[in-house]
N, C-alpha and C positions, 0 to 999 in steps of 0.2 A: 749663362751657365752657373754663375755664382748664385743666382736666385734659386735655381733648382737644388743646388747643393744645400743652401740654407733651409729650404723647405724639407728636403729629405732628411737633413740632420735633425730638424725639429720634430718630425713625426716618429712615433715609436714603431715603425714598420721594420720587419726583418728583411734581410737581403733575399735574393732569389735562392741562395743556397739554404737559407733557413726554412723556406717553404718546402723545398725538396726534402730536407731532413724531417720535417713534420709529416709529410706525406709518407715517407719511408717508415717512420715510426708507426703510423696508423696502419699501414700495409702489414708490417710485422705483427702488430697486435691482432689484426684480423686473421692472419695465418696461424698465429699462436692459439687463438680461440678456436679456430677450425680444427687444429690438431688435437686440442683438449677434447672437443666433442667426439672426434674420431676415436680417440683412446677410450673414452667412456663407453661408446657404442661397442667397440671391440671387446672390452671387459664384459659388458652385458651379454654379448653374443657368446663369449667363452663360457660364462657361467650358465647360460641357457643350454649350451651344448653339453656341459658336464651334467647338468640336471637330466637332460634327455638321455644321455648315456647311462646314467645311474638308474633311471626308470627302465630302460631296455635291459640292463644287466639283472635288475631285480626280477623282471618278467621272465627272462630266460632261466634264472635260478628257480623261480617259483614253478614254472612249467616243467623243466627238465630234471631238477635235482632235489627240490624241497620235499619234505615228508608231508606237506600240506597240499590241498587242492586236488588230490586224487586218492581214492580208495579203491582197491581192486574189488569189483563186484563179487558178491558171494557165490553166484551161480557158475563161475568159471572153474573149469577143472584145474587141479594142481599141475604145476610144471614139473615134469620128470627130470631127474638128474641126468647129466651127460651132455653131449654136444647136440646142438640144434642147428638146422640150416634154415635161413630166412631169406626169402626173395624180397628185395627192396627195389623200388622204382621211382621214388621221390627224393625227399631231402636226405634220406639215409644213404644215398649214393655218395655223398660228400664226406670225406674223412673227418673234417672239422666237426661236423654235426655228430658223427658216430663217436668221436672223442668226447664231446660234451655230454652225450647220452650215456655211454657206458665205458668211458675212460680209456679207450684205445682206438686207433685208426683201423685196426684189423687188416686183413689181406683178402679183400673180396674178389670173387671170380665173376667174370662177365657171364651173363646167362640171358636166355630168351624165354618168354612165356607165350606160347601160342594159344590162339583162341580167345585172347583178351585184347582190349584196347584201353589205353590210358585216357581217362576222362577227368581232367584236372587232378584232384586228389584221390581219385578212385580208379578202380578197374571195372570194366564191364565186359561181359562175355559177348564176343563178336567173332563168328566163324571166319577164319582166314586172316584175322588180325594178329599182330604180334607186339609184345611189349619188351623193350630192352631194359635190363636192370643188372643187379648184382646178387650173388649169393653170399650172405654173411654166415660165418660159422661162429656160434656163440655158445656159452655155457648157460646153465639154468638161471644164474644170477643176472647175466647180461640180457637174457630173454625177458626176464621180469622187468628190467629197466627199459627195454624196448616197448614192452606192453604199457608201461607207464607213459612213455613218450607218445605213443600212439593213442593213449586214452582208451585202452582195451575195455570193451564193454560199454563205453559211453559213445565214443566217436567211431571206433573201428571194431571189427571182430577179426580174430586170427583163425585162418583155416588152412588145412593141408591141401596142397595142389601139386600135381606132377608137372615139372617143367620139361622143356624139349629133350633133355638128356635122360628122361624117364626117372628123374630124381625127385623124391617127395620132399617138399619144402613147406615151411610156414609162409603165409602171405597175409598182409593186413588189408582187409576190404572194408569199405564204408558200410556202416549199418543201415 
Protein backbone atom coordinates (compact mmCIF):
# COMPACT_ATOMS: atom_id res chain seq x y z
CA UNK A 1 0.00 0.00 0.00
CA UNK A 2 2.78 2.37 0.73
CA UNK A 3 4.04 1.79 -2.77
CA UNK A 4 0.69 2.85 -4.25
CA UNK A 5 0.57 5.92 -2.12
CA UNK A 6 4.05 6.92 -3.25
CA UNK A 7 3.10 6.48 -6.90
CA UNK A 8 -0.19 8.32 -6.51
CA UNK A 9 1.54 11.17 -4.71
CA UNK A 10 4.18 11.35 -7.41
CA UNK A 11 1.69 11.57 -10.37
CA UNK A 12 -0.08 14.83 -11.03
CA UNK A 13 -3.52 13.14 -11.30
CA UNK A 14 -6.60 14.63 -9.72
CA UNK A 15 -8.84 12.75 -7.43
CA UNK A 16 -12.08 11.22 -8.58
CA UNK A 17 -13.78 14.35 -7.20
CA UNK A 18 -11.69 16.50 -9.53
CA UNK A 19 -12.81 14.50 -12.59
CA UNK A 20 -16.46 14.88 -11.60
CA UNK A 21 -15.96 18.64 -11.18
CA UNK A 22 -14.36 18.90 -14.62
CA UNK A 23 -17.20 16.92 -16.19
CA UNK A 24 -19.73 19.14 -14.45
CA UNK A 25 -17.97 22.25 -15.72
CA UNK A 26 -18.00 20.91 -19.30
CA UNK A 27 -21.67 19.95 -18.95
CA UNK A 28 -22.55 23.44 -17.69
CA UNK A 29 -20.61 25.02 -20.54
CA UNK A 30 -22.53 22.88 -23.07
CA UNK A 31 -25.84 23.89 -21.48
CA UNK A 32 -24.76 27.52 -21.43
CA UNK A 33 -23.80 27.41 -25.12
CA UNK A 34 -27.08 25.70 -26.00
CA UNK A 35 -29.03 28.37 -24.10
CA UNK A 36 -27.11 31.12 -25.91
CA UNK A 37 -28.01 29.55 -29.25
CA UNK A 38 -31.67 29.28 -28.23
CA UNK A 39 -31.74 32.94 -27.14
CA UNK A 40 -30.19 34.03 -30.46
CA UNK A 41 -32.74 31.96 -32.41
CA UNK A 42 -35.63 33.36 -30.35
CA UNK A 43 -34.40 36.90 -30.98
CA UNK A 44 -34.23 36.22 -34.72
CA UNK A 45 -37.70 34.67 -34.67
CA UNK A 46 -39.04 37.69 -32.78
CA UNK A 47 -37.47 40.09 -35.28
CA UNK A 48 -38.79 38.06 -38.23
CA UNK A 49 -42.27 38.09 -36.66
CA UNK A 50 -42.12 41.86 -36.20
CA UNK A 51 -41.03 42.32 -39.81
CA UNK A 52 -43.85 40.05 -41.06
CA UNK A 53 -46.37 41.90 -38.91
CA UNK A 54 -45.10 45.22 -40.25
CA UNK A 55 -45.48 43.99 -43.83
CA UNK A 56 -49.01 42.77 -43.08
CA UNK A 57 -50.00 46.08 -41.46
CA UNK A 58 -48.55 48.02 -44.38
CA UNK A 59 -50.49 45.84 -46.83
CA UNK A 60 -53.73 46.34 -44.89
CA UNK A 61 -53.17 50.09 -44.75
CA UNK A 62 -52.34 50.22 -48.46
CA UNK A 63 -55.40 48.17 -49.47
CA UNK A 64 -57.95 49.58 -47.03
CA UNK A 65 -57.00 53.10 -46.08
CA UNK A 66 -54.27 54.65 -48.18
CA UNK A 67 -54.98 57.19 -50.91
CA UNK A 68 -52.68 55.16 -53.18
CA UNK A 69 -53.30 51.98 -55.11
CA UNK A 70 -56.89 52.67 -56.17
CA UNK A 71 -58.57 55.33 -58.21
CA UNK A 72 -62.29 55.30 -58.77
CA UNK A 73 -62.91 54.53 -62.44
CA UNK A 74 -64.33 57.50 -64.32
CA UNK A 75 -67.28 55.59 -65.78
CA UNK A 76 -68.94 55.01 -62.38
CA UNK A 77 -72.02 57.04 -61.52
CA UNK A 78 -71.68 59.44 -58.59
CA UNK A 79 -72.82 58.30 -55.16
CA UNK A 80 -75.97 60.04 -54.00
CA UNK A 81 -76.11 61.57 -50.54
CA UNK A 82 -78.16 59.92 -47.79
CA UNK A 83 -78.39 56.42 -46.39
CA UNK A 84 -77.51 53.38 -48.49
CA UNK A 85 -78.20 49.74 -47.71
CA UNK A 86 -75.59 47.19 -48.76
CA UNK A 87 -75.95 43.41 -48.67
CA UNK A 88 -72.67 41.80 -47.58
CA UNK A 89 -71.88 38.09 -47.64
CA UNK A 90 -68.10 37.82 -47.23
CA UNK A 91 -65.46 39.53 -45.12
CA UNK A 92 -67.67 42.55 -44.43
CA UNK A 93 -69.85 40.34 -42.22
CA UNK A 94 -67.18 40.77 -39.53
CA UNK A 95 -67.23 43.85 -37.34
CA UNK A 96 -63.45 44.24 -37.20
CA UNK A 97 -63.23 44.36 -41.00
CA UNK A 98 -66.03 46.93 -41.18
CA UNK A 99 -64.25 49.00 -38.54
CA UNK A 100 -61.01 48.89 -40.55
CA UNK A 101 -62.82 49.83 -43.76
CA UNK A 102 -65.16 52.61 -42.63
CA UNK A 103 -64.32 53.28 -38.98
CA UNK A 104 -67.28 51.70 -37.22
CA UNK A 105 -68.71 48.29 -36.43
CA UNK A 106 -72.21 49.27 -37.50
CA UNK A 107 -75.38 47.46 -36.54
CA UNK A 108 -75.99 45.01 -39.39
CA UNK A 109 -79.27 43.18 -39.86
CA UNK A 110 -79.34 39.55 -40.90
CA UNK A 111 -80.77 39.03 -44.37
CA UNK A 112 -81.15 36.40 -47.06
CA UNK A 113 -80.67 36.76 -50.78
CA UNK A 114 -82.72 34.22 -52.73
CA UNK A 115 -81.87 33.06 -56.21
CA UNK A 116 -78.12 33.31 -55.66
CA UNK A 117 -75.41 30.99 -54.40
CA UNK A 118 -72.08 32.01 -52.95
CA UNK A 119 -69.15 30.85 -55.07
CA UNK A 120 -66.01 31.70 -53.08
CA UNK A 121 -65.75 35.51 -53.41
CA UNK A 122 -68.68 35.90 -55.75
CA UNK A 123 -72.39 35.35 -56.11
CA UNK A 124 -73.91 33.47 -58.99
CA UNK A 125 -77.55 33.23 -59.95
CA UNK A 126 -78.94 29.79 -59.10
CA UNK A 127 -82.72 29.29 -58.88
CA UNK A 128 -83.76 27.98 -55.46
CA UNK A 129 -80.43 28.83 -53.80
CA UNK A 130 -80.02 31.29 -50.96
CA UNK A 131 -77.15 33.31 -49.52
CA UNK A 132 -77.11 34.39 -45.88
CA UNK A 133 -75.56 37.73 -45.12
CA UNK A 134 -76.12 41.12 -43.53
CA UNK A 135 -77.52 44.48 -44.53
CA UNK A 136 -75.28 47.40 -43.66
CA UNK A 137 -76.70 50.91 -43.45
CA UNK A 138 -74.03 53.37 -44.55
CA UNK A 139 -73.82 56.98 -45.65
CA UNK A 140 -72.35 58.19 -48.97
CA UNK A 141 -68.84 58.56 -47.52
CA UNK A 142 -68.90 55.04 -46.06
CA UNK A 143 -70.23 53.62 -49.34
CA UNK A 144 -67.29 55.23 -51.10
CA UNK A 145 -64.94 53.53 -48.61
CA UNK A 146 -66.71 50.20 -49.25
CA UNK A 147 -66.26 50.77 -52.99
CA UNK A 148 -62.56 51.28 -52.42
CA UNK A 149 -62.30 48.14 -50.29
CA UNK A 150 -64.10 46.08 -52.93
CA UNK A 151 -62.05 47.71 -55.70
CA UNK A 152 -65.20 48.83 -57.45
CA UNK A 153 -64.75 48.94 -61.21
CA UNK A 154 -61.65 46.74 -61.04
CA UNK A 155 -62.53 43.64 -59.06
CA UNK A 156 -66.25 44.11 -58.36
CA UNK A 157 -69.27 45.96 -59.66
CA UNK A 158 -71.98 47.31 -57.41
CA UNK A 159 -75.56 46.49 -58.44
CA UNK A 160 -79.03 47.01 -57.02
CA UNK A 161 -80.80 43.77 -56.05
CA UNK A 162 -83.97 43.06 -54.10
CA UNK A 163 -83.49 40.74 -51.13
CA UNK A 164 -86.11 38.45 -49.59
CA UNK A 165 -87.94 41.20 -47.72
CA UNK A 166 -88.38 43.05 -51.05
CA UNK A 167 -85.84 45.63 -49.92
CA UNK A 168 -83.60 47.14 -52.62
CA UNK A 169 -79.94 46.95 -51.59
CA UNK A 170 -76.54 47.36 -53.15
CA UNK A 171 -74.48 44.20 -53.57
CA UNK A 172 -70.94 43.72 -54.85
CA UNK A 173 -70.58 41.16 -57.64
CA UNK A 174 -67.39 40.00 -59.34
CA UNK A 175 -66.81 41.54 -62.73
